[in-house]
C-alpha positions as CSV (number, residue, x, y, z in Angstrom):
1,S,34.3,-31.8,36.3
2,M,32.1,-28.8,36.1
3,P,30.3,-27.7,39.3
4,E,26.6,-28.5,39.6
5,K,25.8,-25.1,41.2
6,L,27.4,-21.8,41.7
7,I,26.5,-19.7,44.8
8,V,27.1,-16.0,43.9
9,H,26.5,-13.1,46.3
10,G,25.6,-9.6,45.2
11,W,27.5,-6.4,45.9
12,W,28.0,-5.1,49.4
13,L,27.1,-1.4,49.3
14,K,28.3,1.5,51.5
15,D,26.4,4.7,51.2
16,D,24.7,3.2,48.2
17,A,28.0,2.7,46.4
18,K,29.8,-0.6,45.7
19,I,32.5,-1.2,48.2
20,S,35.8,-1.3,46.4
21,K,39.5,-0.3,46.8
22,S,39.3,2.0,43.7
23,L,36.5,4.1,45.4
24,G,38.4,4.1,48.7
25,N,35.3,3.1,50.7
26,T,36.6,-0.2,52.1
27,V,35.8,-1.3,55.6
28,A,38.5,-1.9,58.2
29,L,37.5,-5.4,59.4
30,N,40.3,-5.6,62.0
31,E,38.8,-2.7,64.0
32,L,35.2,-4.2,63.7
33,V,36.4,-7.6,64.9
34,V,37.7,-6.1,68.1
35,K,34.3,-4.5,68.7
36,Y,31.9,-7.2,67.5
37,Q,33.9,-10.4,67.3
38,V,34.2,-12.5,64.2
39,D,31.0,-14.3,65.1
40,G,29.1,-11.0,65.3
41,I,30.3,-9.9,61.8
42,R,29.7,-13.3,60.4
43,Y,26.2,-13.4,61.8
44,F,25.4,-9.9,60.4
45,L,26.7,-10.8,56.9
46,L,24.7,-14.1,56.7
47,R,21.6,-12.5,58.1
48,G,21.7,-9.2,56.2
49,I,21.8,-10.3,52.5
50,E,19.9,-12.9,50.4
51,L,22.4,-14.5,48.1
52,G,22.1,-12.9,44.7
53,E,20.9,-9.6,46.1
54,D,22.9,-6.5,47.1
55,G,23.4,-5.6,50.7
56,Q,23.9,-2.4,52.7
57,F,26.9,-2.3,55.1
58,R,26.8,0.4,57.8
59,E,28.3,0.0,61.3
60,D,25.2,1.3,63.0
61,L,23.3,-1.6,61.4
62,L,26.0,-4.1,62.4
63,K,25.9,-2.8,66.0
64,A,22.1,-2.9,66.1
65,V,22.0,-6.5,64.9
66,V,24.8,-7.8,67.1
67,H,23.4,-6.1,70.2
68,G,19.7,-6.8,69.4
69,D,20.0,-10.5,68.4
70,L,23.2,-11.8,69.9
71,A,23.8,-9.8,73.1
72,N,20.3,-8.9,74.2
73,R,18.6,-12.2,73.1
74,Y,21.1,-15.0,72.7
75,G,23.7,-14.1,75.3
76,N,21.3,-12.5,77.8
77,I,19.0,-15.5,78.1
78,F,22.0,-17.8,78.6
79,L,23.3,-15.6,81.5
80,R,19.8,-15.2,83.0
81,M,19.3,-18.9,83.2
82,L,22.7,-19.5,84.6
83,G,22.1,-16.7,87.2
84,I,19.1,-18.5,88.6
85,I,20.8,-21.9,88.6
86,E,23.7,-20.4,90.5
87,L,21.5,-18.4,92.9
88,S,18.8,-21.0,93.6
89,F,20.8,-24.2,93.2
90,G,24.4,-23.4,93.8
91,G,25.3,-24.1,90.2
92,A,24.0,-27.7,90.2
93,L,20.4,-28.7,89.4
94,P,18.8,-31.5,91.5
95,T,18.5,-35.1,90.2
96,G,15.1,-36.6,89.4
97,I,14.0,-33.7,87.2
98,I,10.6,-34.4,85.5
99,N,10.2,-34.1,81.8
100,L,7.9,-31.1,81.0
101,K,4.7,-32.1,79.2
102,T,2.9,-28.8,78.9
103,R,1.5,-27.2,75.8
104,E,4.0,-24.4,76.0
105,A,7.0,-26.8,76.3
106,D,5.7,-28.8,73.3
107,E,5.4,-25.7,71.2
108,L,9.0,-24.7,72.0
109,R,10.2,-28.2,71.2
110,K,8.5,-27.9,67.8
111,K,10.4,-24.6,67.1
112,I,13.7,-26.4,67.7
113,D,12.6,-29.4,65.7
114,R,11.6,-27.1,62.7
115,L,15.1,-25.5,62.9
116,H,16.6,-29.0,62.9
117,D,14.5,-30.1,59.9
118,S,15.6,-27.1,57.9
119,V,19.3,-28.2,58.1
120,D,18.7,-30.5,55.1
121,T,17.2,-27.7,53.1
122,L,20.2,-25.5,53.9
123,V,22.6,-28.1,52.7
124,D,20.7,-28.7,49.5
125,E,19.9,-25.0,48.9
126,P,22.7,-22.8,50.5
127,E,21.0,-19.7,49.1
128,T,18.5,-20.1,51.9
129,V,21.1,-19.2,54.6
130,S,19.5,-15.9,55.6
131,E,16.2,-17.6,56.1
132,Y,18.0,-20.2,58.3
133,V,19.6,-17.5,60.4
134,S,16.1,-16.0,60.9
135,R,14.7,-19.3,62.0
136,F,17.6,-19.7,64.5
137,M,16.7,-16.3,66.0
138,E,13.0,-17.2,66.1
139,A,13.9,-20.2,68.3
140,I,16.0,-18.0,70.6
141,V,13.1,-15.5,70.8
142,A,10.8,-18.4,71.7
143,I,13.2,-19.4,74.5
144,N,13.2,-15.8,75.8
145,D,9.4,-15.6,75.6
146,Y,8.9,-18.9,77.5
147,F,11.3,-17.7,80.2
148,Q,9.4,-14.4,80.6
149,E,5.8,-15.6,80.2
150,N,6.3,-18.4,82.8
151,K,8.3,-16.1,85.1
152,I,10.9,-18.8,85.8
153,W,12.6,-16.6,88.4
154,E,9.4,-16.6,90.5
155,I,8.6,-20.3,90.6
156,E,8.5,-21.3,94.3
157,N,8.5,-25.0,93.9
158,K,12.2,-25.8,93.4
159,L,11.8,-29.0,91.5
160,Q,9.4,-27.3,89.1
161,Q,11.7,-24.4,88.7
162,A,14.7,-26.8,88.1
163,A,12.6,-28.7,85.5
164,N,11.9,-25.5,83.6
165,L,15.5,-24.4,83.8
166,Y,16.8,-27.8,82.6
167,F,14.3,-27.8,79.7
168,L,15.2,-24.3,78.6
169,M,18.9,-24.8,78.9
170,D,18.6,-28.0,76.8
171,M,16.6,-26.1,74.1
172,F,19.2,-23.4,74.2
173,R,22.0,-26.1,73.8
174,R,20.2,-27.6,70.8
175,A,19.6,-24.3,69.1
176,T,23.3,-23.5,69.7
177,I,24.4,-26.7,68.0
178,L,22.2,-25.8,65.0
179,A,23.7,-22.3,64.9
180,S,27.3,-23.5,65.0
181,P,27.9,-22.7,61.2
182,I,26.7,-19.1,61.9
183,I,28.4,-18.4,65.3
184,P,31.0,-21.1,65.6
185,G,33.1,-19.4,68.3
186,A,30.2,-18.8,70.6
187,A,28.7,-22.3,70.0
188,D,32.0,-24.0,70.8
189,A,32.3,-21.9,74.0
190,V,28.8,-22.8,75.2
191,M,29.2,-26.5,74.5
192,K,32.5,-26.7,76.2
193,F,31.1,-24.8,79.2
194,L,28.3,-27.5,79.3
195,G,30.9,-30.2,79.5
196,F,31.1,-31.4,75.9
197,S,34.4,-31.8,74.1
198,E,33.2,-29.9,71.0
199,C,30.2,-28.4,69.4
200,S,28.9,-31.2,67.1
201,M,25.6,-32.6,65.8
202,K,26.6,-35.9,67.4
203,Y,25.7,-34.4,70.8
204,F,22.3,-33.1,69.6
205,D,20.4,-35.8,71.5
206,S,22.8,-36.1,74.4
207,N,21.7,-35.5,77.9
208,L,22.4,-32.1,79.4
209,P,24.5,-32.2,82.5
210,L,23.0,-31.0,85.8
211,E,26.0,-29.1,87.1
212,F,27.2,-25.7,85.7
213,V,30.1,-24.5,87.9
214,S,32.9,-23.7,85.5
215,Q,33.8,-20.2,84.3
216,R,31.0,-18.6,82.2
217,P,31.9,-17.8,78.7
218,R,31.5,-14.2,77.6
219,L,29.0,-14.1,74.9
220,F,28.7,-10.9,72.8
221,P,29.2,-8.3,75.6
222,K,27.6,-4.9,74.9
223,I,29.9,-2.2,73.8
């Protein structure tokens, strides 16, 4: 039977010329994978072009996107949260953590919920993928902002600090699951570090464990 929809991307351009073997301006992906990982290149390609439009490929753009979004925002907030959990709690958060009911926490939950709700749109309209990638990064920026604005590292009440860390790590876990089609390698590594057998939507509403003592995954190290 004939397909109901065709998803067609535009040209990838390099120095404003179409990338092609005949022009000799192809990109050596093997070398880029070593530097930026498959996830980094995949993220850049999905973020950088709206389906149907042409896109510009330059390594300096690739580096800026991978460092800015994935290393400095996604990977860095993960490591900062783990650092406090290890330093203040020996890698294991206390039991009896309260559920945060502040306005700021509710706003962050809504960001994650909006990303979750947009999955159906992405399935029905795959051409919205670059918008979905942007929404994922908006959620990660919101996690970073919450961490910074509430100065999680300075909270003296340990139960309150633990509650905030648990909440933020859970929001990060949910955003990671939703980003698994975009950065599958990193998403799988995070979920296995958190004690899950795989990265799957079936764990979206699962409880986050309290203990984080296994080997940290390396997420998008800076070059």
